[in-house]
N, C-alpha and C positions, 0 to 999 in steps of 0.2 A: 586371414586378416594381418595386417602388418603388425610386428611387434612394437609396444609402447615401452619406449627407454625412459626411466623415471629417475632423477638425481636430485639432490639437497645442495641449493645455492647458499652459501653463508659468506658473510663479507665483514671486514673490520672486527675482526676478535681482539686486537690490541693486547695480545698476553704478553705478560712478563713473569714466566714461570720461575725465573729465578729471584728477581727481587719483588714481584707483585707491586711494581711501580704505581702509586696512588695518585691517577691522572686527576690534573684540576681540583685535588683534595676531594675528589666525590667519594671516595671509600668502597669503590665499586669493584668485587672481586671479579675480574673478567675469567679467570679460570675457574671458576665455581658456574658462572653462567655459560660457559662453552660445554661443560659438563653436561649442565642441566637440559641443555639443547636435545644431547643425544637421548638423555631418560624422554623426553617429549617425543622425539621420533619412534622410541622403542615402543611407549604407551600407545601410538598411533598404527601400531603394528605397520610400519613403513617398512621397504624393503628397498632401498634405492639402489642403483647401478652403481654408483658413483657419488662422491661429493666434489664441490667446488668452493674453494675459499678464495674472494676475488680481492685480495689485499689487505695491508694494515695487517699482516700477520703479530707483529710485534709492535709496539709502542715503544720507539727511539730506545731500543735494548740493544743488547751484545750478544756476541757468539755463543755464550752458555745458554742464553733464551732461545735461541735457535736450535741449539741441540736437544734441548728438553722439550721444545716443541716437537720435533723430530721424533722423539720418543714417545709422546704422547699420540701423536698420530699414526705410527707405525703400530702402538698398541690396538689403537680402534680399527685400523686396516685388517689387522689379525683376527680381532673381535667380530667385526662385520662382513670381512671376505670380499670387500671391494676397495678400490683405488681411491685415493684423495689426490686431488690437482689443485695447486695455488699458483697464485701470482703475486708479485709486489706490489705495493702501495707507498704513498708519498711519507708513510712514516716508518718504513722498514730501512734497512741498512744492508745496501746488496753486498757490501763485503763480508759483513757479519752473517749473512743469510748463505752466501757462499760457503763458508767455513764451517759455520755450525750446521746448517739445515742439510745441505748437499755434500760435504764432506770433501769440498774441492778447494785447497789449499791456495791454488796458483790462479783462481778466478776473481772477479770482482766487478764485471760487466754487467750489462742487460740482460735479465732472463726472460725468455719468449723461447715458444717451442709449439710442436703442434702432436695433439694425442687421438687415437681412434678407439672408438669404443661400438663394436656393434654397428659398423656403418656410418656413424654418427661421429663427425670430426669437430675436435676442439681446437681453438688456436687461441692461445693464450699469451697477451702481449703484456709488454712492461713500460706504464707510462709514467713511471716516477722520473722526475724532473728536478734533479740537485735536490736543493733542501727547501723548494718552493712549493706551496699549497696546490697548484694548478699542474695540470698534466699535459705531456707532450709525448707523442710517438715518433721516435727517430725516423731519420730517414732510410736508415741500415733496415729498421725493422718493416718499414713500408715496402721497400723493395723486395724483401723476403717475403711479405704477405701477398704481395701480387704474384709472386712465383707459385706460393705455397696455392693460391686460389685458381691457378690455370686448370687443376684438375677437379672436377665436382666429384663429391663423394654421395654412395646411395642413399644416406639419410640426411644429407646436407651439412652446414656447417654452423656451429655457434663460435662467437668471438667472446672472450672473457678478457675484462680490463677493468682496473681499478677504477679510473676517472669516469665518470657518465661522459657521453658526447652531449655537445649543443644543441637544444631547441630553443625555439622564441620562448615557450611556457617556463623554462627553466632561465631565463635570462637575470633573473635577480641573483642567480648563482654563477654567473658568467666568469668571475673572476676565480673560480676555485675549480673548475670542470676542465674537461681537454680542451686545448686552447688550438689545436689544429684539428677540428672534429672535419673540416670538409677535405684535407688531404687524406685521413682514413675513409670517408665514405669513396671517394673517387677510387680508391685501392679496390673496394667490396662491389662498385657497381655493375651489375649484369652477372655476379656470381652468384653462389649456392646458399649464402648467408643466410641464416632463418632468423638469429636474432643477436643481439648484443647484451651481455651481462655484466653489471658493473656494481658498484658501491659508492664507498667515498663520503656521500653527504649526509649518511646516518638518518635518512627517512625513505620513504617508499615512493618511486615513480615509476609510470610507463606511459611510452609515448613512442612515436614512430620517427626515425629520420629515413629519409629516401626510401621509404616504403618496408624499413625494416624494423622489426619489434625490438624497444629497448626495455630491458627490466632493470630497473636499480634496484637493489635491495637495501632495506636500513639494517643497522649494525647488528653483530649478536651480542655485541657488549653495552652499547650505552645509544640511545635515541637522541636525535635531537630536532627540535621545533625551529624549521629556520621559515614559520610563516610570516614573522615580522623579519625582515631582512636586515635592520638595524640590531636587533637584539636576538642572538640564538641561545636556546635554553635546552642545555643537557639532561636528559632525562635517566633514570632507572628503568631500561627497556630491552628487550633482546627480541630478535626478528629472525627467520630464516623463510626460505622460499622451496617449496615442490615443485620442480618443474617436469613436465610430461611432453614428450616428441613424438609423435605419431604420423605418418604419412605427410613427411615433410611441414607438420604444424605444431606450434608450439603452445602450453598453456602453462601459466604461472599461478599459484596460489601461494599467498603471503601469508604467513601465520606469526602471531606474537605469544611468548610465554605469559602466563598470567603475571601481571605486576600491577603497581601503583602508578607508575609514569611520573613518580615524585620527581620535580626540578630540583637537580644538585648542584648546578651551577648556571650562570648566565652570564654569555660571553657579548659584549658591546661589539660592533662591526662597523669599523672607519667608513665612511659615506664615499674617501676617497676609492 
């Protein structure tokens, strides 16, 4: 029987290890929430093969924030004996990331790459679009992606990206998600892509685009109730996914830590 690859998908940890910036005055300790997730994983006796964090690593922080996050993740990699893969989100700072997290002083551009774990290929994309809320995958990345996907992998491919792809039921978030979804889908058509993993919107969503599973995970730091498109409610919540891949099939189990889901902040959304 084919080996099952199991991993943890996290997103939107919004850390500020140096300053613990108080986002929207909510008073949520994101560092404590991040650590609580690992305790929950330990209690469930989970032994994942790797971790993925799909963007918004730091909430508009600086080089020192990324340096401190790298130390935290290094420690977890040593404790758990597995690698962590990360991508950038709209609240991340590329220059600070390259210097603080990657220790690369001369880089400040897009961060995208491929990795292989036991025959399962991960392709991590960078959808950060300047200082805008919405995401875009650059033409340079699309060309690179097409080239990468030319050669299929034994266990298939997973795409990791911060911004969810557009789908008709997600129309009420169209202003915020990936703006060139069709171009990205064109690059993946007929290739070995099993699923697309993303975050950004701070609530769970599952749907198909061009027959490909899209699994959007809510935030590890705080959830957002967007059921009213004109009033988003920010809540004390923390979520992660257990993803299992076997025989080129993907199963996603989304879990939330115990909490009261107390509304901490309300954000009116302009109709325009």
